[in-house]
C-alpha angles and dihedrals in degrees: 000000000000118000091227134042132185126246088251089058089046090056090053092048093049090053092053126091120264091027118211124250110271105211115195110200099181126117119278093255090052092049090049090051099050133358144153111246113250095028122135114232118219114152114230094246090056096051097090092053098041108031099084093043099044109025128071110233089209094054127101102246121193111196120210133189135152102286105354106266099100092041091052091053092047094046091050091048092048090052090052087053093054101268091129096175097056115126134178123228108233112228093014126218089330090065090043090056093046098045109022115018118018090182088075107094118244119218 
């Protein structure tokens, strides 16, 4: 399983059943500004303290941030912690807004 996926692949995954967990790791103000409905918000700095209590290590977890850097770091860290199906969304919510859903605000 690749560490990164595209927003086009994300769209396909979100339409599948069961859909994967979409984990948004941006700051609260970013999440309030622009988000994909149904996502779970867990800021990056809270991941180490919350991941093992709140995330299923067997689940397919798709990690989202603004442009893809934070999500790549989080997905790599999650994999090191045994979350083998964690993947980062390349380009983040910015790419989602540009390519998939222009109603999502860009910032």
